[in-house]
C-alpha positions in Angstrom: 0.0 -0.1 0.0 1.3 3.5 -0.8 0.7 6.6 1.0 2.2 9.9 -0.4 4.8 8.0 -2.3 5.9 5.9 0.8 5.4 2.2 1.3 3.7 1.1 4.5 3.5 -2.4 6.0 0.4 -1.9 8.1 -2.8 -0.1 8.1 -2.7 3.3 10.0 -4.3 2.8 13.4 -3.3 -0.9 13.5 -1.3 -0.4 16.6 -3.8 -2.6 18.4 -2.0 -5.7 16.9 1.6 -4.4 16.9 2.1 -3.3 20.5 1.9 -5.9 23.3 0.3 -3.4 25.8 -2.5 -2.3 23.6 -3.1 -6.0 22.3 -3.3 -7.2 25.9 -5.8 -4.5 26.7 -7.9 -5.6 23.8 -7.6 -9.3 24.9 -8.8 -8.3 28.5 -11.8 -6.6 27.0 -12.6 -9.7 24.9 -12.2 -12.0 27.9 -14.6 -9.7 29.9 -17.2 -10.1 27.1 -16.7 -13.8 26.3 -14.3 -15.3 28.9 -14.8 -19.0 27.6 -13.7 -18.1 24.2 -10.5 -16.6 25.4 -9.3 -19.2 28.1 -6.1 -19.9 26.2 -4.7 -16.4 27.0 -2.3 -16.5 29.8 -2.8 -14.0 32.7 -1.3 -10.6 31.6 -0.3 -7.5 33.5 0.8 -4.2 31.9 3.3 -2.2 34.2 3.1 0.5 35.2 -0.5 0.8 35.1 -3.5 1.5 37.4 -3.4 -1.3 40.1 -1.6 -3.5 37.8 1.5 -3.9 40.1 -0.9 -4.8 43.0 -2.9 -7.2 40.8 0.4 -9.0 39.6 1.7 -9.2 43.3 -1.4 -10.7 44.4 -1.5 -13.2 41.5 2.0 -14.2 42.1 1.3 -14.7 45.9 -1.4 -17.1 44.9 0.6 -18.9 42.2 4.1 -19.3 43.9 5.5 -22.0 41.7 4.8 -20.3 38.4 7.2 -18.8 36.1 6.7 -15.2 34.4 8.0 -13.6 31.4 8.5 -9.8 31.0 8.5 -8.2 27.7 9.0 -4.6 26.5 5.7 -3.2 25.4 7.1 -2.5 22.0 9.9 -4.7 20.8 10.9 -7.6 18.5 13.0 -10.8 18.4 13.1 -11.5 22.0 15.0 -8.3 22.9 14.5 -7.3 26.5 12.5 -10.4 27.5 13.4 -12.1 30.8 12.0 -14.9 33.0 11.5 -14.5 36.7 9.7 -16.3 39.6 9.2 -13.6 42.2 7.8 -10.1 42.2 10.9 -8.6 43.5 12.8 -10.1 40.6 11.1 -8.2 37.9 14.0 -7.8 35.7 14.1 -4.1 34.9 12.9 -1.0 36.7 9.4 0.2 36.0 10.6 3.9 35.7 12.8 3.0 32.7 10.5 0.7 30.7 6.8 -0.1 30.2 6.5 -3.8 30.3 4.1 -6.6 29.7 4.2 -9.6 32.2 2.6 -12.9 31.5 2.5 -16.2 33.2 4.8 -18.3 31.3 3.2 -21.5 30.0 4.2 -24.5 31.9 3.9 -26.9 29.0 4.1 -25.0 25.7 3.5 -26.7 22.4 6.9 -27.9 21.1 8.2 -29.7 18.0 10.8 -32.3 19.0 11.1 -30.6 22.4 11.9 -27.1 20.8 9.5 -24.1 21.2 8.4 -22.5 18.0 6.1 -20.0 16.5 4.7 -19.7 12.9 4.2 -16.6 10.9 1.7 -16.4 8.2 1.7 -13.4 6.0 -1.6 -11.9 4.7 -2.2 -9.0 2.5 -5.5 -7.2 3.1 -6.3 -5.2 0.0 -9.8 -3.8 1.1 -11.9 -3.6 4.2 -15.0 -2.5 2.4 -15.7 -5.6 0.4 -13.0 -7.6 2.3 -10.3 -8.9 0.1 -7.3 -10.7 1.5 -4.4 -12.8 0.2 -2.5 -15.5 2.1 1.0 -16.1 1.1 1.6 -19.7 0.4 5.0 -19.6 2.1 5.3 -18.7 5.7 8.1 -18.5 8.4 8.7 -20.9 11.3 11.0 -19.6 14.2 12.5 -22.0 16.6 13.9 -21.4 20.1 16.0 -23.3 22.4 15.0 -21.5 25.6 
């Protein structure tokens, strides 16, 4: 799609899909509306945020053996992510970074014991009379951690 002679790779206003903090807020809203349809989403906390630190601390107190993952609200390729088990061990200060914290899945889906994710690319050509094309090639990413 071109806009004023510039190529763009997402629709304007699509921050909801690209930023972890906004996406998690949308998922929380969806879970409030239809909780049974979203039971696959791990508990998520956005820090700093209104009462989020207290909610996270309480959740962690009730789930002492769980592992948590902290992610920068905007980031890619795992940069800045960290695992921890206790509230006092949140890996970076809240004054310096806005972060999203999720309960880490105890038994993630693996392929031969290796975590992975799949990327499927879709081009949406129109929203009024929806038209989309799915690329018949994708990307599989594998992780040893």
